[in-house]
N, C-alpha and C positions, 0 to 999 in steps of 0.2 A: 504494500500500500504506500507507494511513493507519493507524498503530498506535502505541500507547504502548510504549516500550522501557524496560527496567530500567537503572538507572545502572550504569556501569562505574567502579570505583575501583581504586587500586593493589593492593588485595588480591583483586580479581576474577579475574585470569588464573590458570589452573590450573597445576599443578606442571610440566607438560611444556612450557609456553610459555617460550621462551628469554628471559632477562632481561639487561639491561645498564644501565649508567649509575650515577652517583653520586647519593646522596640529596639533595645540594644542587641538582643539575640537575633532579631530580624535583620538588623544592619550587618551583623557578623555573617549571617547566612548569605546575604547578597554579596558581601565582600569576598567570601570564599569562592562563590561561583564565578565572580568576575575575575579573580586572580587565576582561576583554573580555566577561564575562557568558556564557561558553560552558561546556557540560558534555559529558561523554562518555556515550553510552547504547548499549544493545544487548547482544549476546551474543558471546563469543569462543570459538572452538573450542580445546580443550585439546590442542594439537599442537605438535611441535617445529618443523615447517616449514610455511609457508603463503605464498601470494601474496596480498598486500593490495592490492586494486584500489580506487582513489579516483576517483569521478566524481559529478556533472559538475565540471569544473575550469575556472573562468572568471576567477579573480583570483589575484594574487600573495599576497594575504592568506591564501589556502588553505594555503600553505606554512607560514606562521607558526602557524596553528591546528594543522595536522597535526604539525609538529615539536614543539610544546608538548604535544600529546596523547601523543605517543610518549615524550617525556621524563617526563611525569607518570606514565605507567603503567610505565615502565622496561622496555618490550618491546624486544627486540633486532631492530630493523627495519633492513634494508639497502636500498640503492638502487643503480642502475646509473649509471656515469659514464664518459665517454670516457677511454681509458687515458692520454692525454697530460695529463690534469688531475691525475694521481697522481704527478707528478714534483716533486722539491724540497720546499720548505716547504708549498706548497699541497697537495701530495700527502699529507703527514702529516695535514693538517687533513681532507682528504677521507676518508682511512682512518678517522680518529677519529670522523667523523660517521656512518660506516657505509657508505661507498661501496665498490662493487665495480668495479674497472677492467675495461673491456671494449673490444674493437676492433670498431667498428661497420661495418666494410667489408662484412660478410656477415650477413644476418638470421639464417641458420641457425647460423653460428658464434657469434652473439650469444647465442642460446638455449643452446647447448652450454657456452659460457664461464660463463654465469650458473648453470646447473645444477651445473657442477663446483664453482663457488665456494660454492654453498649446501650441497653435500654435505660440504665440508671442515669446516663448523661449523654447528650448528643455528641457523637464523635465519628471520625472515619477510622477504619481499621486497616493498617498497612501489612501486607503479607507478600513474601516471595514464595510462590507455590511450588517452585522446583525443590525447595528445601535443602539445596546443596549448590556449591559453586562448580561441581565437577561432573557435569553431564548426567543429570537425573534421567531415569528411564521414563517416568511420567510425572505429571503434576500431582501434588497432594490436593484433595478436593474438599477439605474442610471449609475453605473460604467460600465455596459455592453454596454449601448448605447453610452457612451463616447468613449469606445474602438472601437465599431462598426463603428461609424461615422468617426473615424480617421484611421481605418484599422490597429490598433496596438494591440500587444498582451496583455493579462491579465496574469500577473505574480502572481502565487498563493503561499502563504506562511502561515505558522502557527507557534505559539510558543508552543513547546512541553516541558512541565514541567517535564515529566518523564525522558527525555534524556537531558534536559537543552540545547535545541538547537533551534535556529531560523532556521526553515526548509523551504527552497525555493524548493517546491516539483515539480514545472514545470510551463510551460506557455501554454496558450490556446488562439488560434486565434478565434474570434467570427465567428461562422458558419451561424448565422441568426436564428438558432434553440435555442432560449433562454433557455427553460426548459432542453433540453438535455445538453447544455453546463454547466448550473448551477449544474445539477446532476453530471456531470463529475468532476467539481471542488470540490464538496463535497466528492466525492469518492477519489480524490487525497489527501484530507486531513484526510482520514479515520483513520490513526494511530496517529494523533496528540492528545496528552493528555493535556487539558488545566488546568489552575490552579484550576478551580472549575467545574469539570465535571457535577455536578448537575445543572449547569446553561446552558448546551448545548442548542442551538437553535433547532427548530423542524426538519429542514433538516438533522441535524446530528443524532438526536434521531431516525428519520425514517430509516436512513441508518443502524444504529446500530440494530434496531429491525429486519430489513431484513437479516442482516448478522447472527443474532442469530437463525433464522428459520432453 
């Protein structure tokens, strides 16, 4: 999906999008992106709750770029973390960063815990569905069930190192057809060039093979 996308600035998010963060941190996020030569482009839905899916994920640098983008836009994005990480001083930091403590013993419980946490306060949930930087066989699907249970959109974005852009390529409302929706999300990210293309996950490799036929 080769296309030019409009820039996203701190004033772009609509009134319904949850916001957080201090202006100093927002300035720091913008400075880091500027020094790295990156910018944020695309379109954001004007909603209180959404699942933010980031792929492909091949480098730790992705986290620096992603966190800087979130701070720059001051969007209230949370992430899931093992409940034991939220104890003591580290726990306070995890909460401050936007962590949601969950017990990972059961996948279904994980979905229910996350949905409950999101219902307490409007927020967006950030997830890297590949679950690894080293060529996952398939995406983890908990994010889809979280969006489906709440009837909220999945916002799809990728870090394109060729363009140096955080690209929000679109949003998908779960239809109930998991495989079709996942395939469409991978297609939407088809022109994203990650830091390490050799570490692409199987869904992206399969799409590339199909396009080369």
